[in-house]
ChimeraX commands (.cxc) that place a marker at each C-alpha (Angstrom):
marker #1 position 104.02,77.76,69.88 radius 0.5
marker #1 position 103.74,81.60,70.43 radius 0.5
marker #1 position 104.37,83.98,67.70 radius 0.5
marker #1 position 107.27,85.70,69.77 radius 0.5
marker #1 position 108.73,82.62,70.21 radius 0.5
marker #1 position 108.09,81.30,66.19 radius 0.5
marker #1 position 109.98,84.85,65.50 radius 0.5
marker #1 position 113.44,83.74,68.25 radius 0.5
marker #1 position 113.67,80.49,66.70 radius 0.5
marker #1 position 113.47,81.40,62.69 radius 0.5
marker #1 position 116.10,83.66,64.14 radius 0.5
marker #1 position 118.42,81.92,66.32 radius 0.5
marker #1 position 118.12,78.41,63.06 radius 0.5
marker #1 position 119.43,81.49,60.96 radius 0.5
marker #1 position 122.00,82.09,63.14 radius 0.5
marker #1 position 122.75,78.02,63.23 radius 0.5
marker #1 position 122.84,77.11,59.68 radius 0.5
marker #1 position 125.86,79.61,59.26 radius 0.5
marker #1 position 127.81,78.20,62.61 radius 0.5
marker #1 position 127.08,74.83,60.83 radius 0.5
marker #1 position 127.40,73.03,64.28 radius 0.5
marker #1 position 125.40,70.32,66.51 radius 0.5
marker #1 position 125.86,72.09,69.69 radius 0.5
marker #1 position 124.43,75.26,68.31 radius 0.5
marker #1 position 121.30,73.50,67.68 radius 0.5
marker #1 position 120.96,71.56,70.91 radius 0.5
marker #1 position 121.13,74.80,72.70 radius 0.5
marker #1 position 118.98,76.66,70.77 radius 0.5
marker #1 position 116.04,74.05,71.22 radius 0.5
marker #1 position 116.93,73.75,75.23 radius 0.5
marker #1 position 116.27,77.43,75.30 radius 0.5
marker #1 position 113.19,77.19,72.87 radius 0.5
marker #1 position 111.61,75.15,75.68 radius 0.5
marker #1 position 112.65,77.25,78.73 radius 0.5
marker #1 position 111.76,80.39,77.76 radius 0.5
marker #1 position 108.17,79.95,75.89 radius 0.5
marker #1 position 106.76,76.82,77.39 radius 0.5
marker #1 position 107.25,77.69,81.05 radius 0.5
marker #1 position 104.52,77.26,82.98 radius 0.5
marker #1 position 101.93,77.31,79.74 radius 0.5
marker #1 position 99.85,74.19,81.23 radius 0.5
marker #1 position 99.37,75.35,84.96 radius 0.5
marker #1 position 95.51,76.16,85.17 radius 0.5
marker #1 position 96.55,78.19,88.32 radius 0.5
marker #1 position 99.49,79.93,87.27 radius 0.5
marker #1 position 99.79,83.95,87.26 radius 0.5
marker #1 position 100.40,83.86,84.07 radius 0.5
marker #1 position 96.68,83.28,82.91 radius 0.5
marker #1 position 95.11,86.84,83.15 radius 0.5
marker #1 position 92.27,86.23,80.88 radius 0.5
marker #1 position 89.11,87.38,82.46 radius 0.5
marker #1 position 86.34,85.21,82.97 radius 0.5
marker #1 position 83.82,84.96,80.65 radius 0.5
marker #1 position 81.07,87.69,81.57 radius 0.5
marker #1 position 83.17,89.36,84.11 radius 0.5
marker #1 position 84.82,92.72,83.69 radius 0.5
marker #1 position 87.87,93.48,85.66 radius 0.5
marker #1 position 87.27,96.21,88.51 radius 0.5
marker #1 position 89.69,95.72,90.87 radius 0.5
marker #1 position 93.17,94.00,91.38 radius 0.5
marker #1 position 96.29,93.83,93.34 radius 0.5
marker #1 position 98.98,92.26,91.49 radius 0.5
marker #1 position 101.84,93.11,94.22 radius 0.5
marker #1 position 103.95,94.30,91.91 radius 0.5
marker #1 position 105.54,96.89,93.86 radius 0.5
marker #1 position 108.35,96.37,96.71 radius 0.5
marker #1 position 105.68,97.65,99.24 radius 0.5
marker #1 position 102.29,97.01,100.49 radius 0.5
marker #1 position 100.01,99.39,98.45 radius 0.5
marker #1 position 98.58,101.43,100.88 radius 0.5
marker #1 position 95.85,103.18,99.14 radius 0.5
marker #1 position 93.81,100.05,98.99 radius 0.5
marker #1 position 95.31,97.77,102.40 radius 0.5
marker #1 position 95.49,98.78,106.16 radius 0.5
marker #1 position 96.35,96.66,108.68 radius 0.5
marker #1 position 94.20,96.09,111.86 radius 0.5
marker #1 position 97.10,96.26,114.75 radius 0.5
marker #1 position 95.65,94.62,117.99 radius 0.5
marker #1 position 95.95,91.56,120.06 radius 0.5
marker #1 position 91.80,90.66,120.19 radius 0.5
marker #1 position 91.74,89.33,116.65 radius 0.5
marker #1 position 88.39,88.45,115.35 radius 0.5
marker #1 position 87.82,87.38,118.94 radius 0.5
marker #1 position 87.92,83.21,118.56 radius 0.5
marker #1 position 90.09,83.04,121.81 radius 0.5
marker #1 position 93.26,83.69,119.49 radius 0.5
marker #1 position 97.03,84.09,120.52 radius 0.5
marker #1 position 98.24,86.33,117.88 radius 0.5
marker #1 position 98.66,89.75,117.94 radius 0.5
marker #1 position 98.16,91.59,114.10 radius 0.5
marker #1 position 100.68,94.41,113.61 radius 0.5
marker #1 position 101.91,96.09,111.05 radius 0.5
marker #1 position 105.52,95.15,111.54 radius 0.5
marker #1 position 107.26,94.65,107.92 radius 0.5
marker #1 position 108.18,91.01,109.90 radius 0.5
marker #1 position 104.65,90.20,109.54 radius 0.5
marker #1 position 103.81,91.31,106.37 radius 0.5
marker #1 position 105.49,92.10,103.16 radius 0.5
marker #1 position 106.25,91.91,99.73 radius 0.5
marker #1 position 108.62,90.80,98.02 radius 0.5
marker #1 position 108.89,89.35,94.37 radius 0.5
marker #1 position 105.83,90.29,92.84 radius 0.5
marker #1 position 103.95,88.27,96.15 radius 0.5
marker #1 position 102.60,89.15,99.57 radius 0.5
marker #1 position 103.78,87.53,102.26 radius 0.5
marker #1 position 101.84,87.87,105.61 radius 0.5
marker #1 position 104.16,85.56,108.31 radius 0.5
marker #1 position 103.03,83.91,111.64 radius 0.5
marker #1 position 106.10,83.98,113.69 radius 0.5
marker #1 position 106.37,82.48,117.74 radius 0.5
marker #1 position 107.72,84.75,119.98 radius 0.5
marker #1 position 106.90,87.36,122.78 radius 0.5
marker #1 position 105.64,90.25,121.32 radius 0.5
marker #1 position 104.22,93.33,124.15 radius 0.5
marker #1 position 101.86,95.97,122.68 radius 0.5
marker #1 position 99.42,98.32,123.65 radius 0.5
marker #1 position 96.95,95.83,124.39 radius 0.5
marker #1 position 99.49,93.61,126.21 radius 0.5
marker #1 position 101.45,90.66,125.29 radius 0.5
marker #1 position 101.13,87.61,123.13 radius 0.5
marker #1 position 103.80,84.81,121.88 radius 0.5
marker #1 position 102.63,84.20,118.07 radius 0.5
marker #1 position 102.74,87.70,116.04 radius 0.5
marker #1 position 100.73,87.51,112.45 radius 0.5
marker #1 position 99.04,90.13,110.15 radius 0.5
marker #1 position 95.22,91.20,109.51 radius 0.5
marker #1 position 95.51,93.34,106.21 radius 0.5
marker #1 position 91.67,94.63,105.07 radius 0.5
marker #1 position 89.99,96.70,102.44 radius 0.5
marker #1 position 87.66,98.60,104.88 radius 0.5
marker #1 position 88.23,102.46,104.61 radius 0.5
marker #1 position 90.16,101.92,100.65 radius 0.5
marker #1 position 87.24,99.26,98.32 radius 0.5
marker #1 position 84.27,97.69,99.00 radius 0.5
marker #1 position 82.18,95.63,96.62 radius 0.5
marker #1 position 78.54,93.94,95.79 radius 0.5
marker #1 position 78.02,91.10,94.21 radius 0.5
marker #1 position 80.52,89.61,91.15 radius 0.5
marker #1 position 83.54,87.38,91.47 radius 0.5
marker #1 position 86.33,88.09,94.11 radius 0.5
marker #1 position 89.43,85.42,93.97 radius 0.5
marker #1 position 92.84,84.93,94.80 radius 0.5
marker #1 position 95.60,82.90,94.27 radius 0.5
marker #1 position 97.27,81.54,97.67 radius 0.5
marker #1 position 99.45,79.18,98.92 radius 0.5
marker #1 position 98.68,78.66,102.67 radius 0.5
marker #1 position 100.29,77.62,105.79 radius 0.5
marker #1 position 99.99,73.93,107.43 radius 0.5
marker #1 position 100.50,72.50,110.96 radius 0.5
marker #1 position 98.38,72.77,113.98 radius 0.5
marker #1 position 97.05,75.50,114.74 radius 0.5
marker #1 position 97.45,77.77,111.57 radius 0.5
marker #1 position 94.16,79.70,110.97 radius 0.5
marker #1 position 94.54,81.15,107.60 radius 0.5
marker #1 position 91.71,82.94,105.86 radius 0.5
marker #1 position 90.45,84.97,102.35 radius 0.5
marker #1 position 87.12,86.73,103.04 radius 0.5
marker #1 position 84.42,89.43,103.70 radius 0.5
marker #1 position 82.56,91.92,105.75 radius 0.5
marker #1 position 79.65,94.34,105.28 radius 0.5
marker #1 position 80.61,97.70,105.52 radius 0.5
marker #1 position 77.83,98.24,108.11 radius 0.5
marker #1 position 79.83,96.32,110.50 radius 0.5
marker #1 position 80.81,99.71,112.39 radius 0.5
marker #1 position 76.87,100.11,112.63 radius 0.5
marker #1 position 75.03,96.98,113.20 radius 0.5
marker #1 position 78.52,94.71,114.75 radius 0.5
marker #1 position 78.60,91.08,114.06 radius 0.5
marker #1 position 76.72,88.76,112.86 radius 0.5
marker #1 position 74.36,91.30,111.70 radius 0.5
marker #1 position 76.34,92.92,108.89 radius 0.5
marker #1 position 77.01,89.36,107.45 radius 0.5
marker #1 position 80.13,87.28,106.40 radius 0.5
marker #1 position 81.36,85.77,103.39 radius 0.5
marker #1 position 84.05,83.47,104.04 radius 0.5
marker #1 position 85.91,82.65,100.51 radius 0.5
marker #1 position 88.44,80.24,102.19 radius 0.5
marker #1 position 89.25,79.36,105.28 radius 0.5
marker #1 position 91.98,76.68,105.93 radius 0.5
marker #1 position 92.94,75.02,110.03 radius 0.5
marker #1 position 95.58,73.08,109.74 radius 0.5
marker #1 position 96.65,69.58,111.33 radius 0.5
marker #1 position 97.10,67.35,109.29 radius 0.5
marker #1 position 95.19,65.04,107.01 radius 0.5
marker #1 position 91.35,66.91,106.36 radius 0.5
marker #1 position 92.94,69.72,107.36 radius 0.5
marker #1 position 95.98,70.76,105.86 radius 0.5
marker #1 position 94.19,69.45,102.44 radius 0.5
marker #1 position 90.83,71.04,103.31 radius 0.5
marker #1 position 89.33,74.66,102.01 radius 0.5
marker #1 position 85.64,75.88,103.74 radius 0.5
marker #1 position 83.29,78.49,102.74 radius 0.5
marker #1 position 81.04,79.59,104.56 radius 0.5
marker #1 position 78.07,82.33,105.55 radius 0.5
marker #1 position 77.61,84.13,108.43 radius 0.5
marker #1 position 74.52,86.09,109.18 radius 0.5
marker #1 position 71.45,87.11,111.44 radius 0.5
marker #1 position 68.15,85.87,111.96 radius 0.5
marker #1 position 67.13,85.31,115.38 radius 0.5
marker #1 position 70.27,84.34,115.90 radius 0.5
marker #1 position 73.72,83.69,114.49 radius 0.5
marker #1 position 73.51,81.84,111.43 radius 0.5
marker #1 position 75.85,80.27,109.53 radius 0.5
marker #1 position 76.39,77.30,106.26 radius 0.5
marker #1 position 78.97,76.18,104.16 radius 0.5
marker #1 position 80.64,73.67,102.51 radius 0.5
marker #1 position 84.07,72.78,101.68 radius 0.5
marker #1 position 86.86,70.91,98.90 radius 0.5
marker #1 position 89.73,68.39,100.39 radius 0.5
marker #1 position 92.00,68.15,97.45 radius 0.5
marker #1 position 93.23,64.41,96.25 radius 0.5
marker #1 position 96.80,64.81,97.14 radius 0.5
marker #1 position 99.24,66.46,99.51 radius 0.5
marker #1 position 98.70,69.81,100.84 radius 0.5
marker #1 position 97.28,73.17,100.05 radius 0.5
marker #1 position 100.77,74.75,101.34 radius 0.5
marker #1 position 102.38,72.67,98.53 radius 0.5
marker #1 position 101.07,74.80,95.43 radius 0.5
marker #1 position 99.26,77.45,94.53 radius 0.5
marker #1 position 95.53,77.57,93.87 radius 0.5
marker #1 position 92.58,80.25,93.16 radius 0.5
marker #1 position 89.91,80.24,95.85 radius 0.5
marker #1 position 87.09,82.50,94.69 radius 0.5
marker #1 position 83.27,83.55,95.02 radius 0.5
marker #1 position 80.95,84.00,92.14 radius 0.5
marker #1 position 78.38,86.52,94.44 radius 0.5
marker #1 position 74.27,88.00,92.19 radius 0.5
marker #1 position 71.84,88.65,93.94 radius 0.5
marker #1 position 70.27,85.44,94.05 radius 0.5
marker #1 position 73.20,82.85,94.92 radius 0.5
marker #1 position 76.65,82.60,96.29 radius 0.5
marker #1 position 79.40,79.88,94.52 radius 0.5
marker #1 position 82.47,79.07,96.03 radius 0.5
marker #1 position 85.35,77.62,93.40 radius 0.5
marker #1 position 88.92,76.14,93.65 radius 0.5
marker #1 position 91.02,76.31,91.02 radius 0.5
marker #1 position 87.94,76.87,88.93 radius 0.5
marker #1 position 85.80,74.45,90.50 radius 0.5
marker #1 position 82.24,74.60,91.51 radius 0.5
marker #1 position 82.33,72.54,95.00 radius 0.5
marker #1 position 79.01,75.00,97.18 radius 0.5
marker #1 position 76.61,76.84,95.92 radius 0.5
marker #1 position 73.93,79.32,98.64 radius 0.5
marker #1 position 70.77,80.58,97.45 radius 0.5
marker #1 position 70.73,83.96,98.97 radius 0.5
marker #1 position 67.23,85.14,98.68 radius 0.5
marker #1 position 66.06,83.27,101.95 radius 0.5
marker #1 position 64.24,85.56,104.26 radius 0.5
marker #1 position 66.12,87.09,106.53 radius 0.5
marker #1 position 69.36,87.19,104.53 radius 0.5
marker #1 position 69.47,90.71,103.66 radius 0.5
marker #1 position 72.85,90.95,104.75 radius 0.5
marker #1 position 74.55,89.55,101.14 radius 0.5
marker #1 position 73.12,92.51,99.49 radius 0.5
marker #1 position 75.46,95.30,100.41 radius 0.5
marker #1 position 78.45,95.93,99.60 radius 0.5
marker #1 position 81.89,94.27,101.87 radius 0.5
marker #1 position 85.17,94.49,102.32 radius 0.5
marker #1 position 88.22,92.26,101.69 radius 0.5
marker #1 position 90.26,90.49,104.60 radius 0.5
marker #1 position 93.65,88.26,104.04 radius 0.5
marker #1 position 94.88,87.56,107.81 radius 0.5
marker #1 position 96.92,84.49,108.83 radius 0.5
marker #1 position 94.99,83.71,113.12 radius 0.5
marker #1 position 96.76,81.26,115.22 radius 0.5
marker #1 position 95.19,79.35,117.38 radius 0.5
marker #1 position 91.46,79.62,118.14 radius 0.5
marker #1 position 88.47,78.02,119.12 radius 0.5
marker #1 position 88.39,75.97,115.86 radius 0.5
marker #1 position 91.72,74.95,115.36 radius 0.5
marker #1 position 93.21,75.07,118.48 radius 0.5
marker #1 position 96.74,75.71,119.79 radius 0.5
marker #1 position 100.18,75.12,117.73 radius 0.5
marker #1 position 101.63,72.01,119.54 radius 0.5
marker #1 position 105.32,70.63,119.01 radius 0.5
marker #1 position 104.61,69.57,116.04 radius 0.5
marker #1 position 104.38,72.91,114.83 radius 0.5
marker #1 position 106.80,74.47,112.65 radius 0.5
marker #1 position 107.69,78.20,112.30 radius 0.5
marker #1 position 107.34,80.98,110.50 radius 0.5
marker #1 position 104.99,80.33,108.68 radius 0.5
marker #1 position 103.03,82.14,105.74 radius 0.5
marker #1 position 100.89,82.80,103.48 radius 0.5
marker #1 position 101.62,84.15,100.25 radius 0.5
marker #1 position 99.06,85.86,98.21 radius 0.5
marker #1 position 100.11,86.03,94.29 radius 0.5
marker #1 position 96.84,89.03,93.34 radius 0.5
marker #1 position 93.61,89.12,95.09 radius 0.5
marker #1 position 91.33,90.52,91.92 radius 0.5
marker #1 position 87.56,91.13,91.87 radius 0.5
marker #1 position 84.99,91.40,88.48 radius 0.5
marker #1 position 81.76,92.69,87.85 radius 0.5
marker #1 position 79.46,91.23,85.52 radius 0.5
marker #1 position 79.24,93.22,82.03 radius 0.5
marker link #1:1,2 radius 0.2
marker link #1:2,3 radius 0.2
marker link #1:3,4 radius 0.2
marker link #1:4,5 radius 0.2
marker link #1:5,6 radius 0.2
marker link #1:6,7 radius 0.2
marker link #1:7,8 radius 0.2
marker link #1:8,9 radius 0.2
marker link #1:9,10 radius 0.2
marker link #1:10,11 radius 0.2
marker link #1:11,12 radius 0.2
marker link #1:12,13 radius 0.2
marker link #1:13,14 radius 0.2
marker link #1:14,15 radius 0.2
marker link #1:15,16 radius 0.2
marker link #1:16,17 radius 0.2
marker link #1:17,18 radius 0.2
marker link #1:18,19 radius 0.2
marker link #1:19,20 radius 0.2
marker link #1:20,21 radius 0.2
marker link #1:21,22 radius 0.2
marker link #1:22,23 radius 0.2
marker link #1:23,24 radius 0.2
marker link #1:24,25 radius 0.2
marker link #1:25,26 radius 0.2
marker link #1:26,27 radius 0.2
marker link #1:27,28 radius 0.2
marker link #1:28,29 radius 0.2
marker link #1:29,30 radius 0.2
marker link #1:30,31 radius 0.2
marker link #1:31,32 radius 0.2
marker link #1:32,33 radius 0.2
marker link #1:33,34 radius 0.2
marker link #1:34,35 radius 0.2
marker link #1:35,36 radius 0.2
marker link #1:36,37 radius 0.2
marker link #1:37,38 radius 0.2
marker link #1:38,39 radius 0.2
marker link #1:39,40 radius 0.2
marker link #1:40,41 radius 0.2
marker link #1:41,42 radius 0.2
marker link #1:42,43 radius 0.2
marker link #1:43,44 radius 0.2
marker link #1:44,45 radius 0.2
marker link #1:45,46 radius 0.2
marker link #1:46,47 radius 0.2
marker link #1:47,48 radius 0.2
marker link #1:48,49 radius 0.2
marker link #1:49,50 radius 0.2
marker link #1:50,51 radius 0.2
marker link #1:51,52 radius 0.2
marker link #1:52,53 radius 0.2
marker link #1:53,54 radius 0.2
marker link #1:54,55 radius 0.2
marker link #1:55,56 radius 0.2
marker link #1:56,57 radius 0.2
marker link #1:57,58 radius 0.2
marker link #1:58,59 radius 0.2
marker link #1:59,60 radius 0.2
marker link #1:60,61 radius 0.2
marker link #1:61,62 radius 0.2
marker link #1:62,63 radius 0.2
marker link #1:63,64 radius 0.2
marker link #1:64,65 radius 0.2
marker link #1:65,66 radius 0.2
marker link #1:66,67 radius 0.2
marker link #1:67,68 radius 0.2
marker link #1:68,69 radius 0.2
marker link #1:69,70 radius 0.2
marker link #1:70,71 radius 0.2
marker link #1:71,72 radius 0.2
marker link #1:72,73 radius 0.2
marker link #1:73,74 radius 0.2
marker link #1:74,75 radius 0.2
marker link #1:75,76 radius 0.2
marker link #1:76,77 radius 0.2
marker link #1:77,78 radius 0.2
marker link #1:78,79 radius 0.2
marker link #1:79,80 radius 0.2
marker link #1:80,81 radius 0.2
marker link #1:81,82 radius 0.2
marker link #1:82,83 radius 0.2
marker link #1:83,84 radius 0.2
marker link #1:84,85 radius 0.2
marker link #1:85,86 radius 0.2
marker link #1:86,87 radius 0.2
marker link #1:87,88 radius 0.2
marker link #1:88,89 radius 0.2
marker link #1:89,90 radius 0.2
marker link #1:90,91 radius 0.2
marker link #1:91,92 radius 0.2
marker link #1:92,93 radius 0.2
marker link #1:93,94 radius 0.2
marker link #1:94,95 radius 0.2
marker link #1:95,96 radius 0.2
marker link #1:96,97 radius 0.2
marker link #1:97,98 radius 0.2
marker link #1:98,99 radius 0.2
marker link #1:99,100 radius 0.2
marker link #1:100,101 radius 0.2
marker link #1:101,102 radius 0.2
marker link #1:102,103 radius 0.2
marker link #1:103,104 radius 0.2
marker link #1:104,105 radius 0.2
marker link #1:105,106 radius 0.2
marker link #1:106,107 radius 0.2
marker link #1:107,108 radius 0.2
marker link #1:108,109 radius 0.2
marker link #1:109,110 radius 0.2
marker link #1:110,111 radius 0.2
marker link #1:111,112 radius 0.2
marker link #1:112,113 radius 0.2
marker link #1:113,114 radius 0.2
marker link #1:114,115 radius 0.2
marker link #1:115,116 radius 0.2
marker link #1:116,117 radius 0.2
marker link #1:117,118 radius 0.2
marker link #1:118,119 radius 0.2
marker link #1:119,120 radius 0.2
marker link #1:120,121 radius 0.2
marker link #1:121,122 radius 0.2
marker link #1:122,123 radius 0.2
marker link #1:123,124 radius 0.2
marker link #1:124,125 radius 0.2
marker link #1:125,126 radius 0.2
marker link #1:126,127 radius 0.2
marker link #1:127,128 radius 0.2
marker link #1:128,129 radius 0.2
marker link #1:129,130 radius 0.2
marker link #1:130,131 radius 0.2
marker link #1:131,132 radius 0.2
marker link #1:132,133 radius 0.2
marker link #1:133,134 radius 0.2
marker link #1:134,135 radius 0.2
marker link #1:135,136 radius 0.2
marker link #1:136,137 radius 0.2
marker link #1:137,138 radius 0.2
marker link #1:138,139 radius 0.2
marker link #1:139,140 radius 0.2
marker link #1:140,141 radius 0.2
marker link #1:141,142 radius 0.2
marker link #1:142,143 radius 0.2
marker link #1:143,144 radius 0.2
marker link #1:144,145 radius 0.2
marker link #1:145,146 radius 0.2
marker link #1:146,147 radius 0.2
marker link #1:147,148 radius 0.2
marker link #1:148,149 radius 0.2
marker link #1:149,150 radius 0.2
marker link #1:150,151 radius 0.2
marker link #1:151,152 radius 0.2
marker link #1:152,153 radius 0.2
marker link #1:153,154 radius 0.2
marker link #1:154,155 radius 0.2
marker link #1:155,156 radius 0.2
marker link #1:156,157 radius 0.2
marker link #1:157,158 radius 0.2
marker link #1:158,159 radius 0.2
marker link #1:159,160 radius 0.2
marker link #1:160,161 radius 0.2
marker link #1:161,162 radius 0.2
marker link #1:162,163 radius 0.2
marker link #1:163,164 radius 0.2
marker link #1:164,165 radius 0.2
marker link #1:165,166 radius 0.2
marker link #1:166,167 radius 0.2
marker link #1:167,168 radius 0.2
marker link #1:168,169 radius 0.2
marker link #1:169,170 radius 0.2
marker link #1:170,171 radius 0.2
marker link #1:171,172 radius 0.2
marker link #1:172,173 radius 0.2
marker link #1:173,174 radius 0.2
marker link #1:174,175 radius 0.2
marker link #1:175,176 radius 0.2
marker link #1:176,177 radius 0.2
marker link #1:177,178 radius 0.2
marker link #1:178,179 radius 0.2
marker link #1:179,180 radius 0.2
marker link #1:180,181 radius 0.2
marker link #1:181,182 radius 0.2
marker link #1:182,183 radius 0.2
marker link #1:183,184 radius 0.2
marker link #1:184,185 radius 0.2
marker link #1:185,186 radius 0.2
marker link #1:186,187 radius 0.2
marker link #1:187,188 radius 0.2
marker link #1:188,189 radius 0.2
marker link #1:189,190 radius 0.2
marker link #1:190,191 radius 0.2
marker link #1:191,192 radius 0.2
marker link #1:192,193 radius 0.2
marker link #1:193,194 radius 0.2
marker link #1:194,195 radius 0.2
marker link #1:195,196 radius 0.2
marker link #1:196,197 radius 0.2
marker link #1:197,198 radius 0.2
marker link #1:198,199 radius 0.2
marker link #1:199,200 radius 0.2
marker link #1:200,201 radius 0.2
marker link #1:201,202 radius 0.2
marker link #1:202,203 radius 0.2
marker link #1:203,204 radius 0.2
marker link #1:204,205 radius 0.2
marker link #1:205,206 radius 0.2
marker link #1:206,207 radius 0.2
marker link #1:207,208 radius 0.2
marker link #1:208,209 radius 0.2
marker link #1:209,210 radius 0.2
marker link #1:210,211 radius 0.2
marker link #1:211,212 radius 0.2
marker link #1:212,213 radius 0.2
marker link #1:213,214 radius 0.2
marker link #1:214,215 radius 0.2
marker link #1:215,216 radius 0.2
marker link #1:216,217 radius 0.2
marker link #1:217,218 radius 0.2
marker link #1:218,219 radius 0.2
marker link #1:219,220 radius 0.2
marker link #1:220,221 radius 0.2
marker link #1:221,222 radius 0.2
marker link #1:222,223 radius 0.2
marker link #1:223,224 radius 0.2
marker link #1:224,225 radius 0.2
marker link #1:225,226 radius 0.2
marker link #1:226,227 radius 0.2
marker link #1:227,228 radius 0.2
marker link #1:228,229 radius 0.2
marker link #1:229,230 radius 0.2
marker link #1:230,231 radius 0.2
marker link #1:231,232 radius 0.2
marker link #1:232,233 radius 0.2
marker link #1:233,234 radius 0.2
marker link #1:234,235 radius 0.2
marker link #1:235,236 radius 0.2
marker link #1:236,237 radius 0.2
marker link #1:237,238 radius 0.2
marker link #1:238,239 radius 0.2
marker link #1:239,240 radius 0.2
marker link #1:240,241 radius 0.2
marker link #1:241,242 radius 0.2
marker link #1:242,243 radius 0.2
marker link #1:243,244 radius 0.2
marker link #1:244,245 radius 0.2
marker link #1:245,246 radius 0.2
marker link #1:246,247 radius 0.2
marker link #1:247,248 radius 0.2
marker link #1:248,249 radius 0.2
marker link #1:249,250 radius 0.2
marker link #1:250,251 radius 0.2
marker link #1:251,252 radius 0.2
marker link #1:252,253 radius 0.2
marker link #1:253,254 radius 0.2
marker link #1:254,255 radius 0.2
marker link #1:255,256 radius 0.2
marker link #1:256,257 radius 0.2
marker link #1:257,258 radius 0.2
marker link #1:258,259 radius 0.2
marker link #1:259,260 radius 0.2
marker link #1:260,261 radius 0.2
marker link #1:261,262 radius 0.2
marker link #1:262,263 radius 0.2
marker link #1:263,264 radius 0.2
marker link #1:264,265 radius 0.2
marker link #1:265,266 radius 0.2
marker link #1:266,267 radius 0.2
marker link #1:267,268 radius 0.2
marker link #1:268,269 radius 0.2
marker link #1:269,270 radius 0.2
marker link #1:270,271 radius 0.2
marker link #1:271,272 radius 0.2
marker link #1:272,273 radius 0.2
marker link #1:273,274 radius 0.2
marker link #1:274,275 radius 0.2
marker link #1:275,276 radius 0.2
marker link #1:276,277 radius 0.2
marker link #1:277,278 radius 0.2
marker link #1:278,279 radius 0.2
marker link #1:279,280 radius 0.2
marker link #1:280,281 radius 0.2
marker link #1:281,282 radius 0.2
marker link #1:282,283 radius 0.2
marker link #1:283,284 radius 0.2
marker link #1:284,285 radius 0.2
marker link #1:285,286 radius 0.2
marker link #1:286,287 radius 0.2
marker link #1:287,288 radius 0.2
marker link #1:288,289 radius 0.2
marker link #1:289,290 radius 0.2
marker link #1:290,291 radius 0.2
marker link #1:291,292 radius 0.2
marker link #1:292,293 radius 0.2
marker link #1:293,294 radius 0.2
view
């Protein structure tokens, strides 16, 4: 029991002794259990603010206000998506991205929407730090609750800041978390991947399947730890894949990168939604944090 809980306990017990009632004692125990013990054993709880050993926190967004912080995030607005034959129109509308109760919601919606680039029948949001923040090496993590279902494609990832000069994949890409919805082997699997250019497009990565349920059932912490020699992928602080980045032709991963959060609908990898897909779907973001080694 924490010190504050002990103080509360002592105060209430004194009050109980004055009143001499059995029901007062029962109510005290129930109150203390509810106030002092909630979430203390949840390893993925947002109340766990302990800095990883050997790191210092250098940037964060906890989404504690009532709106998206424009000093941190820029919305991409287009019907092109990531160039993977996706079906959504990315908008900056509050219907597709908003902050509520200390969490960012990125919502994929079904319904016709017409913008400057034409009409699409799904909308969503893609938010980046491309014009606001960039990072080279460190631990980059987010606590997320994912959507689910055929055709849904949420992602937490990074691109090199020189993308406007050299294009993709020469800028490099670090996919911290990608999930493609659509049943067992999809809704319960997170993928971590690198993309780069070396005599053509190269990519390599690994994945992690949770033991039961869907990734949409609860929040999980997705992270990479990135330094001069390697990138490690973690799900809830469990290492599930590692890649050496010292090889010839992997210079992309030794430069600044910016962060992206988005939910795509359809595309080459997940395929299109079908009759089983439920809308709306949301990726809920509790926080995004970046640490650097001390």
